[in-house]
C-alpha positions as CSV (number, residue, x, y, z in Angstrom):
1,M,-14.6,-53.4,3.2
2,A,-15.8,-49.7,4.5
3,D,-12.8,-49.2,6.5
4,K,-10.6,-50.5,3.6
5,E,-12.0,-47.4,1.4
6,N,-11.5,-44.9,4.2
7,T,-8.1,-45.7,4.6
8,V,-7.2,-45.8,1.0
9,S,-9.2,-42.4,0.7
10,V,-6.9,-41.2,3.8
11,I,-3.8,-42.2,2.2
12,E,-4.6,-40.9,-1.1
13,T,-5.4,-37.7,0.2
14,Q,-2.0,-37.4,2.6
15,I,0.1,-38.5,-0.9
16,K,-1.8,-35.4,-2.7
17,R,-1.2,-33.2,0.2
18,I,2.9,-33.9,0.1
19,K,2.8,-33.8,-3.7
20,K,1.3,-30.0,-3.3
21,D,4.2,-29.5,-0.5
22,I,6.9,-30.7,-3.0
23,Q,5.6,-28.3,-5.5
24,V,5.7,-25.5,-3.3
25,Q,9.3,-26.2,-2.1
26,Q,10.5,-26.7,-5.7
27,S,8.9,-23.5,-6.4
28,L,10.4,-21.8,-3.7
29,L,13.9,-23.1,-4.8
30,F,13.5,-22.3,-8.3
31,E,12.9,-18.5,-6.8
32,L,15.9,-18.6,-4.7
33,E,18.1,-19.5,-7.6
34,S,16.7,-16.9,-9.8
35,A,17.4,-14.2,-7.0
36,L,20.7,-15.4,-7.0
37,Q,21.5,-15.3,-10.2
38,T,20.0,-11.7,-10.3
39,I,22.6,-11.0,-7.7
40,R,25.4,-12.5,-9.6
41,S,24.7,-10.4,-12.7
42,N,25.7,-7.5,-10.8
43,K,22.2,-6.7,-10.2
44,I,21.6,-5.1,-6.6
45,I,18.7,-6.5,-4.9
46,S,17.8,-5.3,-1.3
47,V,17.2,-7.8,1.5
48,E,13.9,-6.1,1.9
49,E,13.0,-6.3,-1.8
50,L,14.2,-9.8,-1.9
51,T,12.1,-10.8,1.2
52,K,9.1,-9.3,0.0
53,L,9.5,-11.2,-3.4
54,L,10.5,-14.4,-2.1
55,G,7.4,-14.3,0.7
56,A,5.0,-13.1,-1.6
57,M,5.9,-15.4,-4.5
58,K,6.2,-18.6,-2.4
59,I,2.9,-18.2,-0.7
60,Y,0.8,-16.7,-3.6
61,Q,2.8,-18.5,-6.5
62,E,0.5,-21.2,-7.6
63,K,-2.7,-19.6,-6.4
64,Y,-2.1,-16.6,-8.5
65,F,0.6,-16.4,-11.0
66,T,1.4,-19.4,-13.6
67,K,5.3,-20.0,-14.0
68,E,5.1,-17.9,-17.2
69,Q,3.5,-14.7,-15.7
70,L,6.2,-14.9,-12.6
71,D,9.0,-14.9,-15.6
72,L,7.3,-12.1,-17.1
73,M,7.3,-9.9,-14.1
74,R,11.1,-11.0,-13.0
75,N,12.2,-10.3,-16.6
76,Y,10.6,-6.7,-15.9
77,Y,12.5,-6.3,-12.8
78,K,15.7,-7.4,-13.9
79,Q,15.7,-4.7,-16.8
80,Y,15.9,-1.9,-14.6
81,D,18.7,-0.6,-11.9
82,E,18.2,-0.3,-8.4
83,Q,17.8,3.6,-8.8
84,T,15.2,3.4,-11.1
85,L,13.4,1.0,-9.1
86,K,13.2,2.7,-6.2
87,E,12.1,6.2,-8.0
88,A,9.3,4.3,-9.7
89,E,8.5,2.9,-5.7
90,Q,8.9,6.7,-4.2
91,E,6.4,7.5,-6.8
92,F,4.1,4.9,-6.0
93,I,4.2,5.5,-2.8
94,M,3.6,9.4,-3.1
95,I,0.4,8.8,-5.2
96,L,-1.0,6.2,-2.9
97,E,-0.6,8.8,-0.2
98,K,-2.4,11.4,-2.3
99,I,-5.3,8.9,-3.1
100,R,-5.4,8.0,0.9
101,S,-5.6,11.8,1.5
102,E,-8.5,11.9,-0.8
103,K,-10.3,9.1,0.6
104,D,-9.9,10.3,3.9
105,K,-11.3,13.7,2.8
106,G,-14.2,12.1,1.5
107,T,-13.5,13.1,-1.8
108,S,-15.8,10.8,-4.3
109,P,-13.7,8.2,-6.3
110,S,-15.4,9.6,-9.5
111,S,-13.8,13.1,-9.0
112,S,-11.4,13.9,-11.8
113,K,-8.4,14.3,-9.4
114,V,-8.9,11.0,-7.6
115,Q,-9.6,9.2,-10.9
116,A,-6.4,10.8,-12.6
117,L,-4.2,9.6,-9.4
118,A,-5.6,6.1,-9.9
119,K,-4.5,6.0,-13.3
120,K,-1.2,7.3,-12.6
121,W,-1.3,4.1,-10.0
122,G,-2.5,1.9,-12.3
123,D,0.0,3.1,-15.1
124,I,2.8,2.2,-12.3
125,V,1.2,-1.0,-11.1
126,Y,0.5,-2.4,-14.7
127,S,3.5,-1.5,-16.2
128,F,5.2,-4.8,-15.3
129,T,2.6,-6.8,-17.0
130,G,3.9,-5.9,-20.6
131,N,0.2,-5.4,-21.4
132,N,-0.7,-9.1,-20.7
133,Q,-4.4,-8.9,-19.7
134,D,-4.4,-12.2,-18.2
135,L,-1.7,-11.2,-15.9
136,K,-2.9,-8.0,-15.2
137,K,-6.5,-9.7,-14.1
138,Q,-4.3,-12.1,-11.7
139,T,-2.3,-9.5,-10.1
140,E,-5.6,-7.6,-9.4
141,K,-7.1,-10.7,-7.9
142,F,-3.6,-11.1,-5.9
143,H,-3.7,-7.5,-4.7
144,A,-7.7,-7.6,-3.9
145,E,-7.6,-10.8,-2.4
146,T,-4.3,-10.8,-0.2
147,P,-4.3,-7.0,1.1
148,D,-1.8,-7.6,3.7
149,N,0.7,-9.4,1.1
150,G,3.8,-7.3,2.0
151,L,4.2,-5.7,-1.8
152,Q,1.1,-3.1,-1.0
153,F,3.3,-0.1,0.5
154,G,0.7,0.8,3.1
155,M,-2.4,0.1,0.8
156,D,-5.5,-1.6,2.6
157,A,-8.3,-3.6,1.1
158,E,-10.4,-0.4,1.6
159,L,-8.1,2.1,-0.3
160,Y,-7.6,-0.8,-2.9
161,K,-11.2,-0.7,-3.4
162,Y,-12.0,2.8,-3.4
163,I,-9.0,3.1,-6.2
164,Q,-10.8,0.3,-8.4
165,K,-14.0,2.6,-8.2
166,A,-12.0,5.3,-9.4
167,L,-10.8,3.3,-12.6
168,D,-14.1,1.9,-13.5
């Protein structure tokens, strides 16, 4: 009897794993179809951006974001042209470099200069959340728990913690 229960348990576990794998594949298919729709609607998306977007969403989607939250982020992205997005990315990178420089100099995260830079950083990072506090929290969790997610533009976990201290 114990062998039968053991076998049933193993099979149930495998069924759950396969169902989860199917969900992950369906999510990836959805992301690819959405990216294709974006490209077909004459919005330009670079291969690098597409790779980062799909990779991050495929790996982390179910753990960090609901489908609705991903749709909200995608809709934010779609409303801007490539030049505007590139400018925002360049500004974001420049702010990060300034914050890293202050951190490397030993500047306290509570200094007014670091806090001002952290606020600018936050304004950019959270601009796509549409003031949705749940999405903001999930985004923070995503970046805090996955510092090497490919969407950090050179940020590591240590710098992220430094910025968060400045924002507190």
